[in-house]
C-alpha positions, 0 to 999 in steps of 0.5 A, a space after each residue: 782364460 778359459 772364459 772363452 767358452 759359453 756356459 751352454 753345452 755341459 762339457 766335463 772339465 778336468 779338475 787339477 791341483 796347483 801342480 796341474 795334476 788331474 784330480 777328477 772331472 766336473 761339469 763346466 757349470 759346477 766348476 764355475 759355480 763352486 770355483 773348482 780349480 780346472 785346466 784351461 788354456 789361452 791362445 795368442 795368435 801373432 803376425 809380425 809385431 802384432 797379436 790378435 785380440 778379441 772382444 768377448 761377446 756381451 752375452 758371455 757368462 763373464 767378462 763380456 765386452 772386455 778385450 782378451 787374447 785370441 782364443 781361450 777355453 778348456 780341454 775336455 775330459 780325455 782331450 789333450 791340450 794341443 787338440 783342444 787348442 786346435 778345436 777352439 781356434 777352429 770353433 771360435 775364430 775359423 782358424 785352422 792349421 796353426 802350429 801352437 807352442 805352449 810358452 808358460 802357465 799360471 794359476 789365477 782365481 777371479 770371482 765375478 759379480 754374478 757369482 761365477 768364479 774362474 779358478 784355472 790352471 791356464 796353459 798359454 800357447 802362441 801360434 804364428 798366423 797370417 790368414 783370415 779370421 772369422 770369429 763366432 759372434 757368440 764368442 767375440 763381437 770384435 777382433 783386432 790385430 794390435 801391436 804388442 807394445 801398444 797392447 802392453 801400454 794400454 793394459 798398464 794404463 787401462 787394465 779395466 778394458 781387459 779380462 782378468 787373466 790377460 794381465 798375467 798372460 800378455 806379459 808372459 807371452 811378451 817376455 817369451 816373444 822378446 826372448 825369441 825375436 826381440 818383439 817387445 823392444 
């Protein structure tokens, strides 16, 4: 999830245990080189029956060229999750003023061929939005509003097109939306 940030700009990330209790901090590079469990978030923007996907820029430190949720990143040391979500929506997508709600969380670990390891406690947020999106080309080389049912079908038949965390985050969001408004029916 938190794969949303580039590796430039050495943020201090929040290290956690498997119950999301803070255990310290470490620089972003160290977290990803040593595979340290850290706090992250994934945001899904929803409009009607569609969710906003982004295709990660090819130059990203991992998962470049893969489709994923609207925005993802890590809160910085001393920064609340809601504030971090607001900051990254603005930085990555030029989106402001969205009230996002946390709908679940999960832990995942993925080792990439380049030696980077994502080991994250990922908090999943949903926000309803129908405005303009202006992606930062360093983060995303494309965005698309796609019907949730189509995303789920494609994710099941062609999972290699998507980021590793999206396989867990997307069904979690779909189940929440289905309970809320019957969206995945």
